[in-house]
PDB file of N, CA, C and O in Angstrom, chain B, residues numbered from 101:
ATOM      1  N   UNK B 101     191.350 149.862  93.281  1.00  0.00           N
ATOM      2  CA  UNK B 101     192.055 151.239  93.515  1.00  0.00           C
ATOM      3  C   UNK B 101     192.189 151.823  92.109  1.00  0.00           C
ATOM      4  O   UNK B 101     192.392 151.149  91.099  1.00  0.00           O
ATOM      5  N   UNK B 102     192.055 153.138  92.153  1.00  0.00           N
ATOM      6  CA  UNK B 102     192.142 153.883  91.089  1.00  0.00           C
ATOM      7  C   UNK B 102     193.515 154.510  91.059  1.00  0.00           C
ATOM      8  O   UNK B 102     194.043 155.061  92.025  1.00  0.00           O
ATOM      9  N   UNK B 103     194.107 154.356  89.707  1.00  0.00           N
ATOM     10  CA  UNK B 103     195.504 154.895  89.659  1.00  0.00           C
ATOM     11  C   UNK B 103     195.424 155.881  88.388  1.00  0.00           C
ATOM     12  O   UNK B 103     194.794 155.607  87.367  1.00  0.00           O
ATOM     13  N   UNK B 104     196.174 157.109  88.603  1.00  0.00           N
ATOM     14  CA  UNK B 104     196.218 158.017  87.476  1.00  0.00           C
ATOM     15  C   UNK B 104     197.608 158.027  87.139  1.00  0.00           C
ATOM     16  O   UNK B 104     198.479 158.040  88.009  1.00  0.00           O
ATOM     17  N   UNK B 105     197.877 158.021  85.793  1.00  0.00           N
ATOM     18  CA  UNK B 105     199.259 158.279  85.371  1.00  0.00           C
ATOM     19  C   UNK B 105     199.257 159.835  85.088  1.00  0.00           C
ATOM     20  O   UNK B 105     198.477 160.308  84.261  1.00  0.00           O
ATOM     21  N   UNK B 106     200.140 160.610  85.787  1.00  0.00           N
ATOM     22  CA  UNK B 106     200.262 162.040  85.607  1.00  0.00           C
ATOM     23  C   UNK B 106     200.215 162.511  84.206  1.00  0.00           C
ATOM     24  O   UNK B 106     201.108 162.077  83.478  1.00  0.00           O
ATOM     25  N   UNK B 107     199.395 163.271  83.717  1.00  0.00           N
ATOM     26  CA  UNK B 107     199.272 163.800  82.463  1.00  0.00           C
ATOM     27  C   UNK B 107     198.684 162.895  81.369  1.00  0.00           C
ATOM     28  O   UNK B 107     198.852 163.193  80.186  1.00  0.00           O
ATOM     29  N   UNK B 108     198.046 161.874  81.706  1.00  0.00           N
ATOM     30  CA  UNK B 108     197.288 160.898  81.047  1.00  0.00           C
ATOM     31  C   UNK B 108     196.220 160.615  81.560  1.00  0.00           C
ATOM     32  O   UNK B 108     195.542 161.581  81.910  1.00  0.00           O
ATOM     33  N   UNK B 109     195.714 159.374  81.779  1.00  0.00           N
ATOM     34  CA  UNK B 109     194.478 158.782  82.332  1.00  0.00           C
ATOM     35  C   UNK B 109     194.530 158.172  83.440  1.00  0.00           C
ATOM     36  O   UNK B 109     195.592 158.003  84.040  1.00  0.00           O
ATOM     37  N   UNK B 110     193.191 157.687  83.938  1.00  0.00           N
ATOM     38  CA  UNK B 110     193.036 157.022  85.107  1.00  0.00           C
ATOM     39  C   UNK B 110     192.681 155.480  84.717  1.00  0.00           C
ATOM     40  O   UNK B 110     192.140 155.200  83.647  1.00  0.00           O
ATOM     41  N   UNK B 111     193.030 154.536  85.665  1.00  0.00           N
ATOM     42  CA  UNK B 111     192.784 153.234  85.487  1.00  0.00           C
ATOM     43  C   UNK B 111     192.341 152.602  86.706  1.00  0.00           C
ATOM     44  O   UNK B 111     192.763 152.869  87.830  1.00  0.00           O
ATOM     45  N   UNK B 112     191.410 151.696  86.395  1.00  0.00           N
ATOM     46  CA  UNK B 112     190.908 150.885  87.634  1.00  0.00           C
ATOM     47  C   UNK B 112     191.799 149.615  87.680  1.00  0.00           C
ATOM     48  O   UNK B 112     191.823 148.801  86.757  1.00  0.00           O
ATOM     49  N   UNK B 113     192.583 149.492  88.898  1.00  0.00           N
ATOM     50  CA  UNK B 113     193.439 148.296  89.127  1.00  0.00           C
ATOM     51  C   UNK B 113     192.619 147.216  89.846  1.00  0.00           C
ATOM     52  O   UNK B 113     192.206 147.373  90.995  1.00  0.00           O
ATOM     53  N   UNK B 114     192.429 146.238  89.198  1.00  0.00           N
ATOM     54  CA  UNK B 114     191.889 144.894  89.958  1.00  0.00           C
ATOM     55  C   UNK B 114     192.561 144.452  91.109  1.00  0.00           C
ATOM     56  O   UNK B 114     193.790 144.513  91.147  1.00  0.00           O
ATOM     57  N   UNK B 115     191.918 144.021  92.039  1.00  0.00           N
ATOM     58  CA  UNK B 115     192.510 143.423  93.257  1.00  0.00           C
ATOM     59  C   UNK B 115     193.726 142.443  93.017  1.00  0.00           C
ATOM     60  O   UNK B 115     194.739 142.446  93.717  1.00  0.00           O
ATOM     61  N   UNK B 116     193.530 141.700  92.068  1.00  0.00           N
ATOM     62  CA  UNK B 116     194.618 140.684  91.860  1.00  0.00           C
ATOM     63  C   UNK B 116     195.794 141.300  91.157  1.00  0.00           C
ATOM     64  O   UNK B 116     196.837 140.647  91.151  1.00  0.00           O
ATOM     65  N   UNK B 117     195.763 142.476  90.562  1.00  0.00           N
ATOM     66  CA  UNK B 117     196.962 143.336  90.042  1.00  0.00           C
ATOM     67  C   UNK B 117     197.428 144.117  91.211  1.00  0.00           C
ATOM     68  O   UNK B 117     198.638 144.342  91.235  1.00  0.00           O
ATOM     69  N   UNK B 118     196.776 144.531  92.092  1.00  0.00           N
ATOM     70  CA  UNK B 118     197.173 145.515  92.982  1.00  0.00           C
ATOM     71  C   UNK B 118     198.545 145.097  93.822  1.00  0.00           C
ATOM     72  O   UNK B 118     199.487 145.845  94.083  1.00  0.00           O
ATOM     73  N   UNK B 119     198.414 143.863  94.130  1.00  0.00           N
ATOM     74  CA  UNK B 119     199.648 143.310  94.943  1.00  0.00           C
ATOM     75  C   UNK B 119     200.866 143.339  94.143  1.00  0.00           C
ATOM     76  O   UNK B 119     201.963 143.644  94.612  1.00  0.00           O
ATOM     77  N   UNK B 120     200.638 142.989  92.822  1.00  0.00           N
ATOM     78  CA  UNK B 120     201.790 142.972  91.952  1.00  0.00           C
ATOM     79  C   UNK B 120     202.381 144.456  91.654  1.00  0.00           C
ATOM     80  O   UNK B 120     203.578 144.732  91.582  1.00  0.00           O
ATOM     81  N   UNK B 121     201.406 145.259  91.512  1.00  0.00           N
ATOM     82  CA  UNK B 121     201.715 146.846  91.343  1.00  0.00           C
ATOM     83  C   UNK B 121     202.610 147.238  92.572  1.00  0.00           C
ATOM     84  O   UNK B 121     203.712 147.769  92.441  1.00  0.00           O
ATOM     85  N   UNK B 122     202.050 146.936  93.743  1.00  0.00           N
ATOM     86  CA  UNK B 122     202.764 147.372  95.038  1.00  0.00           C
ATOM     87  C   UNK B 122     204.083 146.798  95.128  1.00  0.00           C
ATOM     88  O   UNK B 122     204.998 147.485  95.581  1.00  0.00           O
ATOM     89  N   UNK B 123     204.313 145.420  94.686  1.00  0.00           N
ATOM     90  CA  UNK B 123     205.758 144.801  94.667  1.00  0.00           C
ATOM     91  C   UNK B 123     206.605 145.584  93.805  1.00  0.00           C
ATOM     92  O   UNK B 123     207.714 145.952  94.193  1.00  0.00           O
ATOM     93  N   UNK B 124     206.073 145.915  92.447  1.00  0.00           N
ATOM     94  CA  UNK B 124     206.970 146.568  91.452  1.00  0.00           C
ATOM     95  C   UNK B 124     207.197 147.950  92.177  1.00  0.00           C
ATOM     96  O   UNK B 124     208.361 148.348  92.174  1.00  0.00           O
ATOM     97  N   UNK B 125     206.276 148.719  92.782  1.00  0.00           N
ATOM     98  CA  UNK B 125     206.542 150.025  93.389  1.00  0.00           C
ATOM     99  C   UNK B 125     207.631 149.913  94.499  1.00  0.00           C
ATOM    100  O   UNK B 125     208.466 150.807  94.639  1.00  0.00           O
ATOM    101  N   UNK B 126     207.610 148.814  95.276  1.00  0.00           N
ATOM    102  CA  UNK B 126     208.535 148.726  96.394  1.00  0.00           C
ATOM    103  C   UNK B 126     210.078 148.489  95.758  1.00  0.00           C
ATOM    104  O   UNK B 126     211.069 148.980  96.299  1.00  0.00           O
ATOM    105  N   UNK B 127     210.135 147.807  94.745  1.00  0.00           N
ATOM    106  CA  UNK B 127     211.304 147.505  94.084  1.00  0.00           C
ATOM    107  C   UNK B 127     211.799 148.785  93.430  1.00  0.00           C
ATOM    108  O   UNK B 127     212.982 149.125  93.462  1.00  0.00           O
ATOM    109  N   UNK B 128     210.751 149.537  92.784  1.00  0.00           N
ATOM    110  CA  UNK B 128     211.298 150.860  92.208  1.00  0.00           C
ATOM    111  C   UNK B 128     211.760 151.839  93.388  1.00  0.00           C
ATOM    112  O   UNK B 128     212.669 152.654  93.227  1.00  0.00           O
ATOM    113  N   UNK B 129     211.145 151.707  94.435  1.00  0.00           N
ATOM    114  CA  UNK B 129     211.680 152.794  95.459  1.00  0.00           C
ATOM    115  C   UNK B 129     213.009 152.359  95.873  1.00  0.00           C
ATOM    116  O   UNK B 129     213.796 153.281  96.084  1.00  0.00           O
ATOM    117  N   UNK B 130     213.447 151.168  96.040  1.00  0.00           N
ATOM    118  CA  UNK B 130     214.716 150.669  96.361  1.00  0.00           C
ATOM    119  C   UNK B 130     215.844 151.105  95.311  1.00  0.00           C
ATOM    120  O   UNK B 130     216.917 151.625  95.616  1.00  0.00           O
ATOM    121  N   UNK B 131     215.384 150.781  93.956  1.00  0.00           N
ATOM    122  CA  UNK B 131     216.212 151.186  93.052  1.00  0.00           C
ATOM    123  C   UNK B 131     216.575 152.618  92.819  1.00  0.00           C
ATOM    124  O   UNK B 131     217.667 153.000  92.401  1.00  0.00           O
ATOM    125  N   UNK B 132     215.508 153.407  93.144  1.00  0.00           N
ATOM    126  CA  UNK B 132     215.602 154.970  93.047  1.00  0.00           C
ATOM    127  C   UNK B 132     216.435 155.362  94.126  1.00  0.00           C
ATOM    128  O   UNK B 132     217.403 156.089  93.901  1.00  0.00           O
ATOM    129  N   UNK B 133     216.129 154.900  95.463  1.00  0.00           N
ATOM    130  CA  UNK B 133     216.968 155.188  96.565  1.00  0.00           C
ATOM    131  C   UNK B 133     218.347 154.846  96.490  1.00  0.00           C
ATOM    132  O   UNK B 133     219.168 155.581  97.038  1.00  0.00           O
ATOM    133  N   UNK B 134     218.715 153.787  95.858  1.00  0.00           N
ATOM    134  CA  UNK B 134     220.236 153.396  95.657  1.00  0.00           C
ATOM    135  C   UNK B 134     220.739 153.949  94.460  1.00  0.00           C
ATOM    136  O   UNK B 134     221.901 153.646  94.189  1.00  0.00           O
ATOM    137  N   UNK B 135     220.066 154.772  93.593  1.00  0.00           N
ATOM    138  CA  UNK B 135     220.559 155.400  92.530  1.00  0.00           C
ATOM    139  C   UNK B 135     220.932 154.501  91.311  1.00  0.00           C
ATOM    140  O   UNK B 135     221.772 154.851  90.482  1.00  0.00           O
ATOM    141  N   UNK B 136     220.245 153.304  91.254  1.00  0.00           N
ATOM    142  CA  UNK B 136     220.460 152.383  90.211  1.00  0.00           C
ATOM    143  C   UNK B 136     219.253 152.810  89.092  1.00  0.00           C
ATOM    144  O   UNK B 136     218.068 152.481  89.134  1.00  0.00           O
ATOM    145  N   UNK B 137     219.874 153.568  88.176  1.00  0.00           N
ATOM    146  CA  UNK B 137     218.969 154.250  87.139  1.00  0.00           C
ATOM    147  C   UNK B 137     218.485 153.189  86.179  1.00  0.00           C
ATOM    148  O   UNK B 137     217.313 153.287  85.815  1.00  0.00           O
ATOM    149  N   UNK B 138     219.233 152.164  85.703  1.00  0.00           N
ATOM    150  CA  UNK B 138     218.955 151.101  84.834  1.00  0.00           C
ATOM    151  C   UNK B 138     217.845 150.367  85.523  1.00  0.00           C
ATOM    152  O   UNK B 138     216.732 150.285  85.003  1.00  0.00           O
ATOM    153  N   UNK B 139     218.150 149.790  86.776  1.00  0.00           N
ATOM    154  CA  UNK B 139     216.990 148.971  87.351  1.00  0.00           C
ATOM    155  C   UNK B 139     215.717 149.895  87.518  1.00  0.00           C
ATOM    156  O   UNK B 139     214.630 149.466  87.132  1.00  0.00           O
ATOM    157  N   UNK B 140     215.824 151.145  88.079  1.00  0.00           N
ATOM    158  CA  UNK B 140     214.583 151.971  88.167  1.00  0.00           C
ATOM    159  C   UNK B 140     213.825 152.079  86.824  1.00  0.00           C
ATOM    160  O   UNK B 140     212.596 152.006  86.789  1.00  0.00           O
ATOM    161  N   UNK B 141     214.523 152.240  85.808  1.00  0.00           N
ATOM    162  CA  UNK B 141     213.849 152.516  84.394  1.00  0.00           C
ATOM    163  C   UNK B 141     213.191 151.007  84.067  1.00  0.00           C
ATOM    164  O   UNK B 141     212.053 150.955  83.601  1.00  0.00           O
ATOM    165  N   UNK B 142     213.770 150.075  84.267  1.00  0.00           N
ATOM    166  CA  UNK B 142     213.265 148.659  83.839  1.00  0.00           C
ATOM    167  C   UNK B 142     211.842 148.574  84.740  1.00  0.00           C
ATOM    168  O   UNK B 142     210.767 148.256  84.231  1.00  0.00           O
ATOM    169  N   UNK B 143     212.000 148.884  86.051  1.00  0.00           N
ATOM    170  CA  UNK B 143     210.840 148.687  86.946  1.00  0.00           C
ATOM    171  C   UNK B 143     209.633 149.575  86.630  1.00  0.00           C
ATOM    172  O   UNK B 143     208.469 149.183  86.699  1.00  0.00           O
ATOM    173  N   UNK B 144     210.086 151.027  86.215  1.00  0.00           N
ATOM    174  CA  UNK B 144     209.051 152.019  85.962  1.00  0.00           C
ATOM    175  C   UNK B 144     208.240 151.552  84.596  1.00  0.00           C
ATOM    176  O   UNK B 144     207.030 151.727  84.451  1.00  0.00           O
ATOM    177  N   UNK B 145     209.086 150.941  83.642  1.00  0.00           N
ATOM    178  CA  UNK B 145     208.474 150.458  82.509  1.00  0.00           C
ATOM    179  C   UNK B 145     207.515 149.396  82.754  1.00  0.00           C
ATOM    180  O   UNK B 145     206.448 149.370  82.140  1.00  0.00           O
ATOM    181  N   UNK B 146     207.838 148.500  83.634  1.00  0.00           N
ATOM    182  CA  UNK B 146     206.874 147.419  84.090  1.00  0.00           C
ATOM    183  C   UNK B 146     205.749 147.972  84.688  1.00  0.00           C
ATOM    184  O   UNK B 146     204.651 147.518  84.367  1.00  0.00           O
ATOM    185  N   UNK B 147     205.838 149.001  85.617  1.00  0.00           N
ATOM    186  CA  UNK B 147     204.710 149.529  86.295  1.00  0.00           C
ATOM    187  C   UNK B 147     203.711 150.140  85.265  1.00  0.00           C
ATOM    188  O   UNK B 147     202.498 149.933  85.286  1.00  0.00           O
ATOM    189  N   UNK B 148     204.319 150.856  84.435  1.00  0.00           N
ATOM    190  CA  UNK B 148     203.392 151.606  83.263  1.00  0.00           C
ATOM    191  C   UNK B 148     202.785 150.557  82.545  1.00  0.00           C
ATOM    192  O   UNK B 148     201.592 150.639  82.252  1.00  0.00           O
ATOM    193  N   UNK B 149     203.482 149.558  82.219  1.00  0.00           N
ATOM    194  CA  UNK B 149     202.881 148.410  81.363  1.00  0.00           C
ATOM    195  C   UNK B 149     201.720 147.775  82.039  1.00  0.00           C
ATOM    196  O   UNK B 149     200.631 147.610  81.489  1.00  0.00           O
ATOM    197  N   UNK B 150     202.010 147.418  83.289  1.00  0.00           N
ATOM    198  CA  UNK B 150     200.949 146.751  84.047  1.00  0.00           C
ATOM    199  C   UNK B 150     199.695 147.597  84.209  1.00  0.00           C
ATOM    200  O   UNK B 150     198.591 147.088  84.017  1.00  0.00           O
ATOM    201  N   UNK B 151     199.826 148.822  84.542  1.00  0.00           N
ATOM    202  CA  UNK B 151     198.677 149.685  84.535  1.00  0.00           C
ATOM    203  C   UNK B 151     197.958 149.905  83.124  1.00  0.00           C
ATOM    204  O   UNK B 151     196.746 149.731  82.991  1.00  0.00           O
ATOM    205  N   UNK B 152     198.626 150.220  82.297  1.00  0.00           N
ATOM    206  CA  UNK B 152     198.073 150.634  80.940  1.00  0.00           C
ATOM    207  C   UNK B 152     197.573 149.359  80.137  1.00  0.00           C
ATOM    208  O   UNK B 152     196.659 149.536  79.332  1.00  0.00           O
ATOM    209  N   UNK B 153     198.078 148.152  80.286  1.00  0.00           N
ATOM    210  CA  UNK B 153     197.926 146.942  79.530  1.00  0.00           C
ATOM    211  C   UNK B 153     196.941 146.062  80.444  1.00  0.00           C
ATOM    212  O   UNK B 153     196.137 145.381  79.807  1.00  0.00           O
ATOM    213  N   UNK B 154     196.897 145.995  81.563  1.00  0.00           N
ATOM    214  CA  UNK B 154     196.275 144.964  82.583  1.00  0.00           C
ATOM    215  C   UNK B 154     195.222 145.612  83.299  1.00  0.00           C
ATOM    216  O   UNK B 154     194.549 144.897  84.040  1.00  0.00           O
ATOM    217  N   UNK B 155     194.940 146.878  83.218  1.00  0.00           N
ATOM    218  CA  UNK B 155     193.997 147.599  83.964  1.00  0.00           C
ATOM    219  C   UNK B 155     193.003 148.411  83.230  1.00  0.00           C
ATOM    220  O   UNK B 155     193.359 148.973  82.195  1.00  0.00           O
ATOM    221  N   UNK B 156     191.698 148.536  83.699  1.00  0.00           N
ATOM    222  CA  UNK B 156     190.742 149.150  82.901  1.00  0.00           C
ATOM    223  C   UNK B 156     190.852 150.662  82.918  1.00  0.00           C
ATOM    224  O   UNK B 156     190.836 151.321  83.958  1.00  0.00           O
ATOM    225  N   UNK B 157     190.965 151.171  81.700  1.00  0.00           N
ATOM    226  CA  UNK B 157     191.014 152.670  81.591  1.00  0.00           C
ATOM    227  C   UNK B 157     189.540 153.213  82.028  1.00  0.00           C
ATOM    228  O   UNK B 157     188.508 152.599  81.756  1.00  0.00           O
ATOM    229  N   UNK B 158     189.572 154.298  82.655  1.00  0.00           N
ATOM    230  CA  UNK B 158     188.290 154.960  82.916  1.00  0.00           C
ATOM    231  C   UNK B 158     187.935 155.959  81.886  1.00  0.00           C
ATOM    232  O   UNK B 158     188.777 156.684  81.358  1.00  0.00           O
ATOM    233  N   UNK B 159     186.586 155.987  81.590  1.00  0.00           N
ATOM    234  CA  UNK B 159     186.268 156.921  80.470  1.00  0.00           C
ATOM    235  C   UNK B 159     186.537 158.384  80.845  1.00  0.00           C
ATOM    236  O   UNK B 159     186.451 158.697  82.033  1.00  0.00           O
ATOM    237  N   UNK B 160     186.813 159.179  80.048  1.00  0.00           N
ATOM    238  CA  UNK B 160     187.106 160.716  80.181  1.00  0.00           C
ATOM    239  C   UNK B 160     186.006 161.275  81.043  1.00  0.00           C
ATOM    240  O   UNK B 160     186.309 162.103  81.902  1.00  0.00           O
ATOM    241  N   UNK B 161     184.608 160.851  80.873  1.00  0.00           N
ATOM    242  CA  UNK B 161     183.673 161.526  81.646  1.00  0.00           C
ATOM    243  C   UNK B 161     183.411 160.752  82.961  1.00  0.00           C
ATOM    244  O   UNK B 161     182.494 161.115  83.698  1.00  0.00           O
ATOM    245  N   UNK B 162     184.136 159.773  83.247  1.00  0.00           N
ATOM    246  CA  UNK B 162     183.951 159.088  84.461  1.00  0.00           C
ATOM    247  C   UNK B 162     184.715 159.740  85.653  1.00  0.00           C
ATOM    248  O   UNK B 162     185.902 159.450  85.800  1.00  0.00           O
ATOM    249  N   UNK B 163     184.091 160.623  86.532  1.00  0.00           N
ATOM    250  CA  UNK B 163     184.938 161.195  87.386  1.00  0.00           C
ATOM    251  C   UNK B 163     185.038 160.535  88.906  1.00  0.00           C
ATOM    252  O   UNK B 163     184.096 160.445  89.694  1.00  0.00           O
ATOM    253  N   UNK B 164     186.346 160.112  89.121  1.00  0.00           N
ATOM    254  CA  UNK B 164     186.603 159.242  90.133  1.00  0.00           C
ATOM    255  C   UNK B 164     187.770 159.803  90.804  1.00  0.00           C
ATOM    256  O   UNK B 164     188.732 160.032  90.070  1.00  0.00           O
ATOM    257  N   UNK B 165     187.896 160.089  92.112  1.00  0.00           N
ATOM    258  CA  UNK B 165     189.124 160.444  92.752  1.00  0.00           C
ATOM    259  C   UNK B 165     190.153 159.320  92.543  1.00  0.00           C
ATOM    260  O   UNK B 165     189.772 158.156  92.412  1.00  0.00           O
ATOM    261  N   UNK B 166     191.389 159.642  92.511  1.00  0.00           N
ATOM    262  CA  UNK B 166     192.447 158.848  92.323  1.00  0.00           C
ATOM    263  C   UNK B 166     193.010 158.329  93.636  1.00  0.00           C
ATOM    264  O   UNK B 166     193.219 159.142  94.536  1.00  0.00           O
ATOM    265  N   UNK B 167     193.266 157.066  93.812  1.00  0.00           N
ATOM    266  CA  UNK B 167     193.934 156.467  95.133  1.00  0.00           C
ATOM    267  C   UNK B 167     195.534 156.846  95.028  1.00  0.00           C
ATOM    268  O   UNK B 167     196.187 157.148  96.027  1.00  0.00           O
ATOM    269  N   UNK B 168     196.058 156.798  93.772  1.00  0.00           N
ATOM    270  CA  UNK B 168     197.415 156.873  93.641  1.00  0.00           C
ATOM    271  C   UNK B 168     197.551 157.718  92.327  1.00  0.00           C
ATOM    272  O   UNK B 168     196.787 157.557  91.375  1.00  0.00           O
ATOM    273  N   UNK B 169     198.624 158.674  92.341  1.00  0.00           N
ATOM    274  CA  UNK B 169     198.961 159.498  91.236  1.00  0.00           C
ATOM    275  C   UNK B 169     200.300 159.010  90.872  1.00  0.00           C
ATOM    276  O   UNK B 169     201.194 159.164  91.705  1.00  0.00           O
ATOM    277  N   UNK B 170     200.583 158.415  89.694  1.00  0.00           N
ATOM    278  CA  UNK B 170     201.893 158.106  89.389  1.00  0.00           C
ATOM    279  C   UNK B 170     202.576 159.250  88.708  1.00  0.00           C
ATOM    280  O   UNK B 170     201.870 160.098  88.162  1.00  0.00           O
ATOM    281  N   UNK B 171     203.896 159.359  88.687  1.00  0.00           N
ATOM    282  CA  UNK B 171     204.536 160.445  87.979  1.00  0.00           C
ATOM    283  C   UNK B 171     204.423 160.273  86.575  1.00  0.00           C
ATOM    284  O   UNK B 171     204.027 159.193  86.136  1.00  0.00           O
ATOM    285  N   UNK B 172     204.782 161.387  85.674  1.00  0.00           N
ATOM    286  CA  UNK B 172     204.806 161.042  84.200  1.00  0.00           C
ATOM    287  C   UNK B 172     205.547 160.008  83.630  1.00  0.00           C
ATOM    288  O   UNK B 172     206.422 159.558  84.370  1.00  0.00           O
ATOM    289  N   UNK B 173     205.445 159.499  82.517  1.00  0.00           N
ATOM    290  CA  UNK B 173     206.240 158.514  81.988  1.00  0.00           C
ATOM    291  C   UNK B 173     207.799 158.983  81.949  1.00  0.00           C
ATOM    292  O   UNK B 173     208.665 158.133  82.155  1.00  0.00           O
ATOM    293  N   UNK B 174     208.096 160.103  81.730  1.00  0.00           N
ATOM    294  CA  UNK B 174     209.278 160.620  81.603  1.00  0.00           C
ATOM    295  C   UNK B 174     210.068 160.884  82.966  1.00  0.00           C
ATOM    296  O   UNK B 174     211.205 161.355  82.955  1.00  0.00           O
ATOM    297  N   UNK B 175     209.501 160.604  83.950  1.00  0.00           N
ATOM    298  CA  UNK B 175     210.054 160.894  85.300  1.00  0.00           C
ATOM    299  C   UNK B 175     211.689 160.530  85.320  1.00  0.00           C
ATOM    300  O   UNK B 175     212.069 159.452  84.865  1.00  0.00           O
ATOM    301  N   UNK B 176     212.610 161.480  85.866  1.00  0.00           N
ATOM    302  CA  UNK B 176     213.958 161.009  86.007  1.00  0.00           C
ATOM    303  C   UNK B 176     214.142 160.400  87.280  1.00  0.00           C
ATOM    304  O   UNK B 176     213.320 160.457  88.195  1.00  0.00           O
ATOM    305  N   UNK B 177     215.456 159.701  87.325  1.00  0.00           N
ATOM    306  CA  UNK B 177     215.761 159.027  88.683  1.00  0.00           C
ATOM    307  C   UNK B 177     215.848 160.180  89.722  1.00  0.00           C
ATOM    308  O   UNK B 177     215.464 159.913  90.861  1.00  0.00           O
ATOM    309  N   UNK B 178     216.285 161.368  89.474  1.00  0.00           N
ATOM    310  CA  UNK B 178     216.344 162.361  90.657  1.00  0.00           C
ATOM    311  C   UNK B 178     214.993 162.608  91.074  1.00  0.00           C
ATOM    312  O   UNK B 178     214.732 162.522  92.274  1.00  0.00           O
ATOM    313  N   UNK B 179     214.008 162.933  90.160  1.00  0.00           N
ATOM    314  CA  UNK B 179     212.590 163.194  90.552  1.00  0.00           C
ATOM    315  C   UNK B 179     212.057 161.864  91.400  1.00  0.00           C
ATOM    316  O   UNK B 179     211.498 161.961  92.492  1.00  0.00           O
ATOM    317  N   UNK B 180     212.290 160.749  90.796  1.00  0.00           N
ATOM    318  CA  UNK B 180     211.796 159.497  91.398  1.00  0.00           C
ATOM    319  C   UNK B 180     212.299 159.219  92.875  1.00  0.00           C
ATOM    320  O   UNK B 180     211.617 158.765  93.793  1.00  0.00           O
ATOM    321  N   UNK B 181     213.632 159.585  92.914  1.00  0.00           N
ATOM    322  CA  UNK B 181     214.202 159.485  94.249  1.00  0.00           C
ATOM    323  C   UNK B 181     213.473 160.373  95.402  1.00  0.00           C
ATOM    324  O   UNK B 181     213.337 159.945  96.548  1.00  0.00           O
ATOM    325  N   UNK B 182     213.053 161.559  95.011  1.00  0.00           N
ATOM    326  CA  UNK B 182     212.363 162.300  95.849  1.00  0.00           C
ATOM    327  C   UNK B 182     210.724 162.001  96.153  1.00  0.00           C
ATOM    328  O   UNK B 182     210.065 162.342  97.135  1.00  0.00           O
ATOM    329  N   UNK B 183     210.348 161.315  95.076  1.00  0.00           N
ATOM    330  CA  UNK B 183     208.979 160.900  95.206  1.00  0.00           C
ATOM    331  C   UNK B 183     208.669 159.460  95.606  1.00  0.00           C
ATOM    332  O   UNK B 183     207.657 159.183  96.249  1.00  0.00           O
ATOM    333  N   UNK B 184     209.472 158.638  95.251  1.00  0.00           N
ATOM    334  CA  UNK B 184     209.576 157.189  95.636  1.00  0.00           C
ATOM    335  C   UNK B 184     210.319 157.072  96.896  1.00  0.00           C
ATOM    336  O   UNK B 184     211.511 156.767  96.883  1.00  0.00           O
ATOM    337  N   UNK B 185     209.616 157.322  98.092  1.00  0.00           N
ATOM    338  CA  UNK B 185     210.317 157.204  99.485  1.00  0.00           C
ATOM    339  C   UNK B 185     209.326 156.359 100.290  1.00  0.00           C
ATOM    340  O   UNK B 185     208.153 156.135  99.992  1.00  0.00           O
ATOM    341  N   UNK B 186     209.986 155.940 101.335  1.00  0.00           N
ATOM    342  CA  UNK B 186     209.288 155.178 102.296  1.00  0.00           C
ATOM    343  C   UNK B 186     208.670 153.945 101.701  1.00  0.00           C
ATOM    344  O   UNK B 186     209.292 153.078 101.088  1.00  0.00           O
ATOM    345  N   UNK B 187     207.249 153.960 101.971  1.00  0.00           N
ATOM    346  CA  UNK B 187     206.408 152.765 101.367  1.00  0.00           C
ATOM    347  C   UNK B 187     206.124 152.919  99.929  1.00  0.00           C
ATOM    348  O   UNK B 187     205.424 152.081  99.361  1.00  0.00           O
ATOM    349  N   UNK B 188     206.638 153.972  99.272  1.00  0.00           N
ATOM    350  CA  UNK B 188     206.529 154.170  97.891  1.00  0.00           C
ATOM    351  C   UNK B 188     205.153 154.860  97.473  1.00  0.00           C
ATOM    352  O   UNK B 188     204.425 155.440  98.278  1.00  0.00           O
ATOM    353  N   UNK B 189     204.907 154.732  96.202  1.00  0.00           N
ATOM    354  CA  UNK B 189     203.660 155.481  95.796  1.00  0.00           C
ATOM    355  C   UNK B 189     202.433 154.733  96.156  1.00  0.00           C
ATOM    356  O   UNK B 189     201.395 155.362  96.359  1.00  0.00           O
ATOM    357  N   UNK B 190     202.469 153.362  96.258  1.00  0.00           N
ATOM    358  CA  UNK B 190     201.305 152.590  96.396  1.00  0.00           C
ATOM    359  C   UNK B 190     201.371 152.250  97.862  1.00  0.00           C
ATOM    360  O   UNK B 190     202.325 151.698  98.410  1.00  0.00           O
ATOM    361  N   UNK B 191     200.210 152.655  98.456  1.00  0.00           N
ATOM    362  CA  UNK B 191     200.113 152.261  99.836  1.00  0.00           C
ATOM    363  C   UNK B 191     199.851 150.692 100.088  1.00  0.00           C
ATOM    364  O   UNK B 191     199.093 150.046  99.364  1.00  0.00           O
ATOM    365  N   UNK B 192     200.553 150.131 101.188  1.00  0.00           N
ATOM    366  CA  UNK B 192     200.366 148.706 101.458  1.00  0.00           C
ATOM    367  C   UNK B 192     198.985 148.473 102.076  1.00  0.00           C
ATOM    368  O   UNK B 192     198.628 147.335 102.380  1.00  0.00           O
TER     369      UNK B 192
END
């Protein structure tokens, strides 16, 4: 799976991390929909850390369509509540 962090870079998410990323995404959806800003922020930080620390960044000249585009790092709870809906950002 190829994930882009909006305004940043693209990353190749290995299969063994995709399930973990999906789980964090589902939890973030629940936190955003319930208005739990502290929990959402904690989960959002975990999502970004997983992608940037555990996934392979693609080179700038490696043009690949993203499977998922994550909002920017500074996404607000209100923005997240409108974007993190249903199954979330990461498809099951």
